[in-house]
MIDOSE-1310 file (N, C-alpha, C; in nm, 2 decimals, decimal comma, always signed):
residues 283
xxxx	-3,93/-4,60/+1,50/-3,79/-4,60/+1,53/-3,71/-4,54/+1,42; -3,74/-4,59/+1,30/-3,66/-4,53/+1,18/-3,69/-4,38/+1,17; -3,82/-4,34/+1,19/-3,85/-4,20/+1,19/-3,77/-4,12/+1,29; -3,76/-4,18/+1,41/-3,68/-4,11/+1,52/-3,53/-4,09/+1,48
xxxx	-3,48/-4,20/+1,42/-3,34/-4,20/+1,38/-3,32/-4,10/+1,27; -3,41/-4,09/+1,18/-3,40/-4,00/+1,07/-3,40/-3,85/+1,12; -3,49/-3,83/+1,21/-3,51/-3,69/+1,27/-3,38/-3,65/+1,34; -3,32/-3,75/+1,42/-3,20/-3,73/+1,49/-3,09/-3,69/+1,39
xxxx	-3,08/-3,77/+1,29/-2,97/-3,75/+1,19/-2,99/-3,61/+1,12; -3,11/-3,58/+1,09/-3,14/-3,45/+1,02/-3,10/-3,33/+1,12; -3,13/-3,35/+1,24/-3,09/-3,24/+1,34/-2,94/-3,23/+1,35; -2,87/-3,34/+1,35/-2,72/-3,34/+1,36/-2,66/-3,27/+1,24
xxxx	-2,72/-3,30/+1,12/-2,67/-3,24/+0,99/-2,69/-3,09/+1,00; -2,81/-3,04/+1,04/-2,84/-2,90/+1,05/-2,74/-2,83/+1,15; -2,72/-2,90/+1,26/-2,63/-2,84/+1,36/-2,49/-2,83/+1,31; -2,45/-2,93/+1,23/-2,31/-2,94/+1,18/-2,30/-2,82/+1,08
xxxx	-2,39/-2,80/+0,99/-2,38/-2,70/+0,89/-2,38/-2,56/+0,96; -2,47/-2,54/+1,06/-2,47/-2,41/+1,13/-2,34/-2,39/+1,20; -2,27/-2,49/+1,24/-2,15/-2,47/+1,33/-2,03/-2,46/+1,24; -2,03/-2,48/+1,11/-1,92/-2,47/+1,03/-1,87/-2,32/+1,03
xxxx	-1,75/-2,29/+1,05/-1,70/-2,15/+1,06/-1,70/-2,09/+0,93; -1,75/-1,96/+0,92/-1,74/-1,89/+0,80/-1,60/-1,86/+0,76; -1,57/-1,85/+0,63/-1,44/-1,81/+0,59/-1,40/-1,67/+0,63; -1,28/-1,66/+0,69/-1,23/-1,53/+0,73/-1,10/-1,50/+0,67
xxxx	-1,08/-1,38/+0,62/-0,95/-1,34/+0,56/-0,89/-1,23/+0,65; -0,78/-1,26/+0,71/-0,72/-1,18/+0,81/-0,61/-1,09/+0,76; -0,62/-0,96/+0,80/-0,52/-0,86/+0,75/-0,46/-0,79/+0,87; -0,34/-0,73/+0,86/-0,28/-0,67/+0,97/-0,34/-0,53/+1,01
xxxx	-0,36/-0,51/+1,14/-0,40/-0,38/+1,19/-0,29/-0,28/+1,18; -0,31/-0,16/+1,14/-0,20/-0,07/+1,12/-0,16/-0,02/+1,25; -0,03/+0,04/+1,26/+0,03/+0,08/+1,38/-0,04/+0,20/+1,45; -0,09/+0,29/+1,36/-0,15/+0,42/+1,41/-0,30/+0,43/+1,38
xxxx	-0,38/+0,44/+1,48/-0,53/+0,44/+1,46/-0,57/+0,57/+1,38; -0,49/+0,67/+1,38/-0,52/+0,79/+1,30/-0,48/+0,78/+1,16; -0,41/+0,68/+1,12/-0,36/+0,66/+0,99/-0,47/+0,60/+0,90; -0,52/+0,67/+0,80/-0,63/+0,62/+0,72/-0,58/+0,56/+0,58
xxxx	-0,45/+0,53/+0,57/-0,40/+0,48/+0,44/-0,45/+0,34/+0,41; -0,50/+0,27/+0,51/-0,55/+0,13/+0,48/-0,70/+0,13/+0,43; -0,77/+0,24/+0,43/-0,91/+0,24/+0,40/-0,93/+0,19/+0,26; -0,85/+0,25/+0,16/-0,87/+0,21/+0,02/-0,83/+0,06/+0,00
xxxx	-0,71/+0,01/+0,04/-0,68/-0,13/+0,01/-0,78/-0,23/+0,08; -0,83/-0,19/+0,19/-0,94/-0,28/+0,26/-1,06/-0,28/+0,17; -1,10/-0,16/+0,12/-1,22/-0,15/+0,04/-1,20/-0,23/-0,09; -1,08/-0,22/-0,15/-1,05/-0,29/-0,27/-1,05/-0,44/-0,25
xxxx	-0,99/-0,49/-0,14/-0,99/-0,63/-0,11/-1,13/-0,68/-0,09; -1,22/-0,61/-0,02/-1,36/-0,65/-0,01/-1,43/-0,66/-0,14; -1,40/-0,56/-0,23/-1,45/-0,57/-0,37/-1,41/-0,69/-0,44; -1,28/-0,72/-0,43/-1,22/-0,83/-0,51/-1,28/-0,96/-0,46
xxxx	-1,30/-0,98/-0,33/-1,36/-1,11/-0,28/-1,50/-1,12/-0,32; -1,57/-1,01/-0,32/-1,71/-1,01/-0,36/-1,73/-1,04/-0,50; -1,64/-0,98/-0,59/-1,65/-1,01/-0,73/-1,62/-1,15/-0,76; -1,53/-1,21/-0,68/-1,49/-1,35/-0,71/-1,59/-1,45/-0,66
xxxx	-1,70/-1,40/-0,59/-1,80/-1,49/-0,54/-1,78/-1,55/-0,41; -1,67/-1,50/-0,34/-1,64/-1,54/-0,21/-1,73/-1,48/-0,10; -1,76/-1,56/+0,00/-1,85/-1,51/+0,11/-1,76/-1,47/+0,23; -1,63/-1,47/+0,21/-1,54/-1,44/+0,32/-1,56/-1,31/+0,38
xxxx	-1,53/-1,30/+0,51/-1,54/-1,17/+0,58/-1,39/-1,13/+0,62; -1,37/-1,00/+0,62/-1,24/-0,95/+0,66/-1,23/-0,93/+0,81; -1,11/-0,97/+0,86/-1,09/-0,95/+1,01/-0,95/-0,90/+1,03; -0,94/-0,80/+1,11/-0,81/-0,74/+1,14/-0,74/-0,82/+1,26
xxxx	-0,61/-0,81/+1,27/-0,54/-0,87/+1,38/-0,57/-0,80/+1,51; -0,56/-0,87/+1,62/-0,60/-0,81/+1,75/-0,51/-0,70/+1,79; -0,38/-0,71/+1,75/-0,28/-0,60/+1,79/-0,24/-0,53/+1,66; -0,20/-0,40/+1,68/-0,14/-0,32/+1,57/+0,00/-0,37/+1,55
xxxx	+0,04/-0,38/+1,42/+0,17/-0,43/+1,39/+0,24/-0,35/+1,28; +0,37/-0,35/+1,28/+0,45/-0,28/+1,17/+0,44/-0,37/+1,05; +0,49/-0,31/+0,94/+0,50/-0,38/+0,81/+0,58/-0,51/+0,82; +0,70/-0,49/+0,88/+0,79/-0,61/+0,89/+0,73/-0,72/+0,98
xxxx	+0,66/-0,68/+1,08/+0,59/-0,78/+1,17/+0,48/-0,84/+1,09; +0,40/-0,77/+1,01/+0,29/-0,82/+0,94/+0,34/-0,93/+0,84; +0,46/-0,90/+0,77/+0,51/-1,00/+0,68/+0,56/-1,12/+0,75; +0,61/-1,10/+0,87/+0,66/-1,22/+0,95/+0,53/-1,31/+0,98
xxxx	+0,42/-1,24/+1,03/+0,30/-1,32/+1,06/+0,25/-1,39/+0,94; +0,25/-1,33/+0,82/+0,21/-1,39/+0,70/+0,29/-1,51/+0,66; +0,42/-1,50/+0,68/+0,51/-1,61/+0,65/+0,50/-1,72/+0,74; +0,47/-1,70/+0,87/+0,45/-1,81/+0,97/+0,31/-1,86/+0,97
xxxx	+0,22/-1,79/+0,90/+0,08/-1,84/+0,90/+0,00/-1,81/+1,02; +0,05/-1,72/+1,10/-0,01/-1,68/+1,23/-0,09/-1,55/+1,22; -0,22/-1,55/+1,23/-0,30/-1,43/+1,24/-0,32/-1,35/+1,11; -0,24/-1,37/+1,01/-0,25/-1,29/+0,89/-0,25/-1,37/+0,76
xxxx	-0,35/-1,34/+0,68/-0,37/-1,42/+0,55/-0,33/-1,33/+0,43; -0,33/-1,20/+0,44/-0,30/-1,11/+0,33/-0,24/-0,98/+0,38; -0,14/-0,93/+0,30/-0,08/-0,81/+0,33/-0,07/-0,73/+0,20; -0,08/-0,60/+0,20/-0,05/-0,52/+0,08/+0,07/-0,44/+0,11
xxxx	+0,17/-0,45/+0,01/+0,30/-0,38/+0,03/+0,37/-0,37/-0,10; +0,47/-0,28/-0,11/+0,55/-0,27/-0,23/+0,62/-0,40/-0,26; +0,62/-0,43/-0,39/+0,68/-0,56/-0,43/+0,83/-0,54/-0,44; +0,90/-0,65/-0,43/+1,04/-0,66/-0,45/+1,08/-0,80/-0,49
xxxx	+1,20/-0,82/-0,54/+1,24/-0,96/-0,57/+1,24/-1,05/-0,45; +1,28/-1,00/-0,34/+1,28/-1,08/-0,21/+1,14/-1,11/-0,17; +1,05/-1,01/-0,17/+0,92/-1,04/-0,13/+0,84/-1,14/-0,22; +0,87/-1,14/-0,35/+0,81/-1,23/-0,44/+0,87/-1,37/-0,42
xxxx	+0,98/-1,38/-0,36/+1,04/-1,52/-0,33/+0,97/-1,57/-0,20; +0,95/-1,48/-0,11/+0,89/-1,52/+0,02/+0,74/-1,55/+0,02; +0,67/-1,47/-0,06/+0,53/-1,48/-0,06/+0,47/-1,49/-0,21; +0,34/-1,51/-0,21/+0,27/-1,53/-0,34/+0,21/-1,39/-0,38
xxxx	+0,26/-1,32/-0,48/+0,20/-1,19/-0,52/+0,08/-1,21/-0,61; -0,01/-1,12/-0,59/-0,12/-1,10/-0,69/-0,08/-0,98/-0,77; -0,03/-1,01/-0,89/+0,04/-0,91/-0,97/-0,06/-0,81/-1,04; -0,14/-0,74/-0,96/-0,22/-0,63/-1,01/-0,19/-0,52/-0,92
xxxx	-0,13/-0,41/-0,96/-0,09/-0,30/-0,87/-0,22/-0,23/-0,82; -0,24/-0,23/-0,69/-0,36/-0,19/-0,64/-0,38/-0,03/-0,64; -0,26/+0,04/-0,65/-0,27/+0,18/-0,67/-0,23/+0,22/-0,81; -0,24/+0,13/-0,90/-0,21/+0,16/-1,04/-0,07/+0,22/-1,07
xxxx	+0,02/+0,19/-0,98/+0,15/+0,24/-0,99/+0,17/+0,38/-0,94; +0,07/+0,45/-0,90/+0,08/+0,59/-0,85/+0,15/+0,60/-0,72; +0,16/+0,49/-0,64/+0,23/+0,49/-0,52/+0,38/+0,52/-0,54; +0,43/+0,50/-0,66/+0,57/+0,53/-0,69/+0,60/+0,67/-0,74
xxxx	+0,50/+0,75/-0,74/+0,52/+0,90/-0,76/+0,52/+0,96/-0,62; +0,64/+1,02/-0,59/+0,66/+1,06/-0,45/+0,68/+1,21/-0,45; +0,60/+1,28/-0,37/+0,62/+1,42/-0,34/+0,69/+1,44/-0,20; +0,74/+1,56/-0,18/+0,82/+1,58/-0,06/+0,73/+1,66/+0,05
xxxx	+0,73/+1,60/+0,16/+0,67/+1,67/+0,28/+0,78/+1,75/+0,35; +0,77/+1,88/+0,36/+0,88/+1,96/+0,41/+0,82/+2,06/+0,51; +0,91/+2,13/+0,58/+0,87/+2,25/+0,66/+0,84/+2,36/+0,57; +0,73/+2,43/+0,60/+0,68/+2,54/+0,51/+0,79/+2,64/+0,49
xxxx	+0,87/+2,67/+0,59/+0,97/+2,78/+0,57/+1,08/+2,74/+0,48; +1,09/+2,61/+0,44/+1,20/+2,56/+0,36/+1,16/+2,56/+0,21; +1,04/+2,60/+0,17/+1,00/+2,60/+0,03/+1,10/+2,67/-0,06; +1,14/+2,79/-0,02/+1,23/+2,87/-0,10/+1,36/+2,80/-0,13
xxxx	+1,41/+2,72/-0,02/+1,53/+2,65/-0,04/+1,52/+2,54/-0,15; +1,40/+2,47/-0,14/+1,38/+2,36/-0,24/+1,36/+2,42/-0,38; +1,29/+2,53/-0,39/+1,27/+2,59/-0,52/+1,40/+2,64/-0,58; +1,49/+2,67/-0,50/+1,62/+2,72/-0,55/+1,72/+2,61/-0,59
xxxx	+1,69/+2,49/-0,56/+1,78/+2,38/-0,59/+1,79/+2,37/-0,75; +1,91/+2,36/-0,79/+1,94/+2,37/-0,94/+1,91/+2,25/-1,01; +1,94/+2,13/-0,95/+1,92/+2,01/-1,03/+1,90/+1,89/-0,93; +1,90/+1,77/-0,99/+1,88/+1,65/-0,92/+1,99/+1,62/-0,82
xxxx	+2,11/+1,66/-0,86/+2,23/+1,64/-0,77/+2,21/+1,72/-0,64; +2,16/+1,84/-0,65/+2,14/+1,93/-0,54/+2,03/+1,87/-0,45; +1,92/+1,82/-0,51/+1,82/+1,76/-0,43/+1,86/+1,64/-0,35; +1,96/+1,56/-0,41/+2,01/+1,44/-0,34/+2,09/+1,48/-0,22
xxxx	+2,13/+1,60/-0,20/+2,21/+1,64/-0,08/+2,12/+1,67/+0,04; +1,98/+1,67/+0,01/+1,89/+1,70/+0,12/+1,87/+1,56/+0,20; +1,87/+1,57/+0,33/+1,84/+1,45/+0,41/+1,70/+1,41/+0,41; +1,67/+1,28/+0,36/+1,53/+1,23/+0,36/+1,51/+1,13/+0,47
xxxx	+1,39/+1,11/+0,50/+1,35/+1,00/+0,60/+1,25/+0,91/+0,54; +1,27/+0,78/+0,57/+1,18/+0,67/+0,53/+1,18/+0,57/+0,64; +1,07/+0,49/+0,64/+1,06/+0,38/+0,74/+1,17/+0,27/+0,71; +1,23/+0,22/+0,81/+1,34/+0,13/+0,80/+1,31/+0,00/+0,72
xxxx	+1,18/-0,04/+0,72/+1,14/-0,16/+0,65/+1,06/-0,14/+0,52; +1,07/-0,02/+0,47/+1,01/+0,01/+0,34/+1,10/-0,01/+0,22; +1,05/-0,06/+0,11/+1,13/-0,08/-0,01/+1,18/+0,06/-0,06; +1,10/+0,16/-0,03/+1,13/+0,30/-0,08/+1,27/+0,35/-0,03
xxxx	+1,30/+0,31/+0,10/+1,42/+0,35/+0,16/+1,54/+0,30/+0,08; +1,53/+0,17/+0,04/+1,65/+0,11/-0,03/+1,65/+0,17/-0,17; +1,54/+0,19/-0,24/+1,54/+0,25/-0,37/+1,60/+0,39/-0,37; +1,57/+0,47/-0,27/+1,64/+0,60/-0,26/+1,79/+0,59/-0,24
xxxx	+1,83/+0,50/-0,16/+1,97/+0,48/-0,13/+2,04/+0,43/-0,26; +1,98/+0,35/-0,33/+2,04/+0,30/-0,46/+2,06/+0,41/-0,56; +1,97/+0,51/-0,55/+1,98/+0,63/-0,64/+2,06/+0,74/-0,58; +2,14/+0,71/-0,47/+2,23/+0,81/-0,41/+2,17/+0,92/-0,34
xxxx	+2,05/+0,90/-0,28/+1,99/+0,99/-0,19/+2,04/+0,97/-0,05; +2,04/+1,07/+0,03/+2,07/+1,06/+0,17/+1,94/+1,02/+0,25; +1,95/+0,91/+0,32/+1,83/+0,86/+0,39/+1,86/+0,83/+0,53; +1,77/+0,88/+0,62/+1,78/+0,84/+0,76/+1,66/+0,76/+0,80
xxxx	+1,68/+0,64/+0,85/+1,57/+0,55/+0,89/+1,49/+0,60/+1,00; +1,36/+0,58/+0,99/+1,26/+0,60/+1,10/+1,22/+0,47/+1,15; +1,20/+0,47/+1,28/+1,16/+0,34/+1,35/+1,01/+0,32/+1,35; +0,93/+0,42/+1,32/+0,79/+0,41/+1,32/+0,73/+0,51/+1,23
xxxx	+0,60/+0,49/+1,19/+0,54/+0,58/+1,10/+0,53/+0,73/+1,15; +0,49/+0,74/+1,28/+0,48/+0,87/+1,34/+0,62/+0,94/+1,35; +0,73/+0,86/+1,37/+0,86/+0,92/+1,38/+0,91/+0,99/+1,25; +0,85/+0,95/+1,14/+0,89/+1,01/+1,01/+0,86/+1,16/+1,02
xxxx	+0,75/+1,20/+1,08/+0,71/+1,34/+1,08/+0,77/+1,41/+1,20; +0,79/+1,34/+1,30/+0,86/+1,40/+1,42/+1,01/+1,44/+1,38; +1,07/+1,35/+1,31/+1,21/+1,38/+1,26/+1,21/+1,51/+1,18; +1,11/+1,53/+1,09/+1,10/+1,65/+1,01/+1,07/+1,77/+1,10
xxxx	+0,98/+1,75/+1,19/+0,94/+1,87/+1,27/+1,06/+1,91/+1,36; +1,14/+1,82/+1,40/+1,26/+1,85/+1,49/+1,39/+1,87/+1,41; +1,37/+1,90/+1,28/+1,49/+1,94/+1,20/+1,60/+1,83/+1,19; +1,56/+1,71/+1,21/+1,66/+1,60/+1,19/+1,68/+1,56/+1,04
xxxx	+1,57/+1,59/+0,96/+1,58/+1,56/+0,82/+1,52/+1,68/+0,75; +1,54/+1,69/+0,62/+1,49/+1,80/+0,54/+1,36/+1,77/+0,47; +1,33/+1,64/+0,44/+1,21/+1,61/+0,37/+1,17/+1,46/+0,39; +1,04/+1,44/+0,38/+0,99/+1,30/+0,38/+0,92/+1,27/+0,25
xxxx	+0,98/+1,19/+0,16/+0,91/+1,16/+0,04/+0,79/+1,07/+0,07; +0,67/+1,11/+0,02/+0,55/+1,04/+0,04/+0,48/+1,02/-0,09; +0,40/+0,91/-0,09/+0,32/+0,88/-0,21/+0,22/+1,00/-0,24; +0,21/+1,02/-0,37/+0,11/+1,13/-0,41/-0,03/+1,10/-0,36
xxxx	-0,06/+0,97/-0,34/-0,19/+0,93/-0,29/-0,21/+0,94/-0,14; -0,10/+0,97/-0,07/-0,11/+0,97/+0,08/-0,08/+1,11/+0,14; +0,00/+1,18/+0,06/+0,06/+1,30/+0,12/-0,04/+1,41/+0,16; -0,15/+1,42/+0,09/-0,24/+1,53/+0,12/-0,30/+1,52/+0,26
xxxx	-0,35/+1,40/+0,30/-0,40/+1,38/+0,43/-0,30/+1,39/+0,54; -0,18/+1,35/+0,51/-0,07/+1,36/+0,61/-0,04/+1,51/+0,63; -0,03/+1,58/+0,52/+0,00/+1,73/+0,54/-0,11/+1,80/+0,62; -0,24/+1,76/+0,59/-0,35/+1,83/+0,66/-0,34/+1,80/+0,81
xxxx	-0,30/+1,68/+0,85/-0,28/+1,64/+0,99/-0,18/+1,73/+1,06; -0,07/+1,76/+0,99/+0,04/+1,83/+1,05/+0,05/+1,98/+1,00; -0,06/+2,03/+0,93/-0,05/+2,17/+0,88/-0,04/+2,27/+0,99; -0,10/+2,25/+1,10/-0,09/+2,35/+1,21/+0,05/+2,35/+1,27
xxxx	+0,13/+2,25/+1,24/+0,27/+2,25/+1,29/+0,37/+2,29/+1,18; +0,32/+2,34/+1,07/+0,40/+2,40/+0,97/+0,45/+2,31/+0,86; +0,40/+2,19/+0,85/+0,44/+2,10/+0,74/+0,37/+2,13/+0,62; +0,43/+2,11/+0,50/+0,39/+2,17/+0,37/+0,43/+2,07/+0,26
xxxx	+0,34/+2,06/+0,16/+0,38/+1,98/+0,04/+0,47/+2,06/-0,05; +0,59/+2,02/-0,07/+0,68/+2,09/-0,16/+0,62/+2,10/-0,30; +0,64/+2,22/-0,36/+0,56/+2,25/-0,48/+0,63/+2,23/-0,62; +0,76/+2,20/-0,62/+0,84/+2,20/-0,75/+0,88/+2,06/-0,79
xxxx	+0,90/+1,96/-0,70/+0,96/+1,84/-0,74/+0,87/+1,72/-0,73; +0,89/+1,62/-0,81/+0,83/+1,49/-0,80/+0,93/+1,38/-0,83; +0,94/+1,28/-0,75/+1,02/+1,16/-0,77/+0,94/+1,05/-0,83; +1,00/+0,97/-0,92/+0,93/+0,86/-0,97/+1,02/+0,74/-1,00
xxxx	+0,98/+0,62/-0,96/+1,05/+0,50/-1,00/+0,94/+0,39/-1,03; +0,97/+0,30/-1,12/+0,87/+0,19/-1,15/+0,85/+0,11/-1,02; +0,73/+0,08/-0,99/+0,70/+0,00/-0,87/+0,56/-0,03/-0,86; +0,52/-0,13/-0,78/+0,38/-0,17/-0,76/+0,36/-0,22/-0,62
xxxx	+0,24/-0,18/-0,57/+0,20/-0,23/-0,44/+0,09/-0,34/-0,48; +0,12/-0,46/-0,43/+0,03/-0,58/-0,45/-0,03/-0,63/-0,32; -0,13/-0,71/-0,33/-0,17/-0,80/-0,23/-0,08/-0,92/-0,23; -0,03/-0,96/-0,11/+0,05/-1,08/-0,10/-0,02/-1,17/-0,01
xxxx	-0,01/-1,30/-0,04/-0,06/-1,41/+0,05/+0,05/-1,51/+0,07; +0,03/-1,60/+0,16/+0,13/-1,71/+0,18/+0,14/-1,80/+0,06; +0,27/-1,85/+0,04/+0,29/-1,95/-0,07/+0,20/-2,07/-0,05; +0,16/-2,09/+0,07/+0,07/-2,21/+0,10/-0,07/-2,19/+0,07
xxxx	-0,11/-2,07/+0,03/-0,25/-2,03/+0,01/-0,28/-1,98/-0,13; -0,25/-2,06/-0,23/-0,28/-2,02/-0,37/-0,43/-2,00/-0,40; -0,51/-2,07/-0,33/-0,66/-2,05/-0,35/-0,70/-1,91/-0,32; -0,65/-1,85/-0,21/-0,69/-1,71/-0,18/-0,63/-1,62/-0,28
xxxx	-0,51/-1,64/-0,33/-0,45/-1,56/-0,43/-0,53/-1,56/-0,56; -0,58/-1,68/-0,59/-0,66/-1,69/-0,71/-0,79/-1,61/-0,70; -0,85/-1,62/-0,58/-0,98/-1,55/-0,56/-0,96/-1,40/-0,57; -0,85/-1,35/-0,51/-0,83/-1,21/-0,51/-0,80/-1,16/-0,66
xxxx	-0,71/-1,24/-0,73/-0,68/-1,20/-0,87/-0,81/-1,20/-0,95; -0,89/-1,31/-0,94/-1,01/-1,32/-1,02/-1,10/-1,20/-0,99; -1,12/-1,17/-0,87/-1,21/-1,06/-0,83/-1,15/-0,92/-0,89; -1,02/-0,90/-0,88/-0,97/-0,78/-0,93/-0,98/-0,77/-1,08
xxxx	-0,96/-0,88/-1,15/-0,97/-0,88/-1,29/-1,12/-0,85/-1,33; -1,21/-0,90/-1,26/-1,35/-0,88/-1,29/-1,38/-0,73/-1,26; -1,33/-0,68/-1,16/-1,35/-0,54/-1,12/-1,29/-0,44/-1,22; -1,17/-0,48/-1,28/-1,11/-0,40/-1,38/-1,20/-0,40/-1,51
xxxx	-1,26/-0,52/-1,54/-1,34/-0,54/-1,66/-1,47/-0,46/-1,65; -1,53/-0,46/-1,54/-1,66/-0,39/-1,53/-1,65/-0,25/-1,48; -1,53/-0,20/-1,45/-1,51/-0,06/-1,42/-1,52/-0,03/-1,27; -1,56/-0,12/-1,19/-1,58/-0,09/-1,05/-1,44/-0,07/-0,98
xxxx	-1,33/-0,13/-1,03/-1,20/-0,10/-0,97/-1,17/+0,05/-0,99; -1,19/+0,10/-1,11/-1,16/+0,24/-1,14/-1,25/+0,34/-1,06; -1,37/+0,30/-1,05/-1,47/+0,38/-0,97/-1,42/+0,40/-0,83; -1,38/+0,29/-0,77/-1,33/+0,29/-0,63/-1,20/+0,38/-0,62
xxxx	-1,11/+0,36/-0,72/-0,99/+0,43/-0,72/-1,01/+0,58/-0,73; -1,10/+0,62/-0,82/-1,14/+0,76/-0,84/-1,20/+0,82/-0,72; -1,29/+0,74/-0,65/-1,35/+0,79/-0,53/-1,25/+0,83/-0,42; -1,14/+0,76/-0,41/-1,04/+0,79/-0,31/-0,94/+0,89/-0,35
xxxx	-0,91/+0,90/-0,49/-0,79/+0,97/-0,52/-0,80/+1,07/-0,63; -0,90/+1,08/-0,71/-0,90/+1,16/-0,83/-0,89/+1,31/-0,79; -0,95/+1,36/-0,69/-0,95/+1,50/-0,66/-0,81/+1,54/-0,62; -0,74/+1,46/-0,53/-0,61/+1,50/-0,49/-0,51/+1,49/-0,60
xxxx	-0,53/+1,40/-0,70/-0,44/+1,39/-0,81/-0,45/+1,52/-0,89; -0,56/+1,58/-0,91/-0,58/+1,71/-0,98/-0,50/+1,82/-0,90; -0,51/+1,81/-0,77/-0,45/+1,92/-0,69/-0,30/+1,91/-0,69; -0,24/+1,79/-0,71/-0,10/+1,77/-0,70/-0,02/+1,82/-0,83
xxxx	-0,09/+1,83/-0,94/-0,04/+1,89/-1,07/+0,10/+1,83/-1,10; +0,10/+1,70/-1,12/+0,22/+1,62/-1,14/+0,30/+1,67/-1,27; +0,22/+1,70/-1,37/+0,28/+1,73/-1,50/+0,36/+1,86/-1,50; +0,33/+1,95/-1,40/+0,40/+2,08/-1,39/+0,52/+2,08/-1,30
xxxx	+0,55/+1,96/-1,24/+0,66/+1,95/-1,15/+0,79/+1,91/-1,22; +0,90/+1,93/-1,16/+1,03/+1,88/-1,21/+1,05/+1,74/-1,17; +1,05/+1,65/-1,28/+1,05/+1,51/-1,26/+1,19/+1,45/-1,24; +1,21/+1,38/-1,13/+1,34/+1,30/-1,11/+1,30/+1,16/-1,13
xxxx	+1,35/+1,10/-1,24/+1,33/+0,96/-1,27/+1,43/+0,87/-1,20; +1,39/+0,77/-1,12/+1,49/+0,69/-1,05/+1,48/+0,54/-1,10; +1,59/+0,47/-1,08/+1,59/+0,33/-1,11/+1,54/+0,25/-0,99; +1,48/+0,14/-1,02/+1,44/+0,05/-0,91/+1,49/-0,09/-0,94
xxxx	+1,61/-0,12/-0,88/+1,67/-0,25/-0,91/+1,60/-0,36/-0,83; +1,51/-0,33/-0,74/+1,44/-0,43/-0,66/+1,31/-0,48/-0,73; +1,28/-0,42/-0,85/+1,16/-0,45/-0,92/+1,17/-0,59/-0,98; +1,09/-0,68/-0,95/+1,10/-0,82/-1,02/+1,07/-0,81/-1,17
xxxx	+1,14/-0,89/-1,25/+1,12/-0,89/-1,39/+0,98/-0,93/-1,43; +0,90/-1,00/-1,34/+0,77/-1,04/-1,38/+0,66/-0,93/-1,37; +0,71/-0,81/-1,32/+0,61/-0,70/-1,31/+0,55/-0,67/-1,44; +0,41/-0,66/-1,45/+0,34/-0,65/-1,58/+0,34/-0,50/-1,63
xxxx	+0,46/-0,45/-1,65/+0,46/-0,31/-1,69/+0,40/-0,28/-1,83; +0,39/-0,38/-1,91/+0,33/-0,36/-2,05/+0,18/-0,38/-2,05; +0,12/-0,42/-1,94/-0,03/-0,44/-1,94/-0,09/-0,30/-1,90; -0,12/-0,22/-2,00/-0,15/-0,08/-1,98/-0,28/-0,06/-1,89
xxxx	-0,37/-0,15/-1,89/-0,49/-0,14/-1,81/-0,46/-0,13/-1,66; -0,35/-0,18/-1,62/-0,31/-0,19/-1,48/-0,25/-0,06/-1,43; -0,22/+0,03/-1,51/-0,14/+0,15/-1,47/-0,21/+0,28/-1,50; -0,19/+0,38/-1,41/-0,24/+0,51/-1,43/-0,12/+0,60/-1,49
xxx	-0,15/+0,67/-1,59/-0,05/+0,76/-1,65/-0,09/+0,90/-1,63; -0,01/+0,98/-1,54/-0,05/+1,12/-1,52/-0,04/+1,20/-1,66; -0,13/+1,29/-1,68/-0,12/+1,37/-1,80/+0,00/+1,46/-1,80
């Protein structure tokens, strides 16, 4: 009898262990399936979790969502556990930031996507004041839009990622400022329609894209930060970064462009600007 009870108990224990759900970390599905900008942060998040010793698997939301919707889902704890986005004072109040810039600050170097026929016009602009007279487009829920406005640029909001480029193609705006890390693939996608990477100007402001989690989930934040720190220490963070971006950085020739340095009043004072290992400095 005792042996039968023991076997029954052992079976129940095995069944219970097998039925425990594996840890899942959920992230927002991007709005546009053709948009490959999430490939790198997803790969970096996987690396961080692996380095921290976590066995968690990543899972995307069932529906594609905008950035503002993703942040709402993160705040309410529905469907989303982590979001990567530009930091701001407001976002660091609402969420728990992992203060390691996943793009090493390069996301704040912005080049201009323009119509190819307008290159001569941009090359002829005499100074920053003349550049600010050109109408720019940014997504309505991007921190970048507010940064540009604070620096006296003319900005027209776009309601979706794709509409950024449609506004440019239909002459509603003169340029779309895009991250140096993203603009090459975007230009290639629209090259046949005449869009072109402007050759003379580069905008820069201090900023960082972080992984954010809910304030109620400090354990996940700690796992991500621990993994990123270990990846920085052993070089695997830099290897992944170089895999995705080193070639296009060479092609962008940032040091040969006319630099417009902008202020970012939305940058939290806790931003680790003095921790040099976290930032990439263009030559």
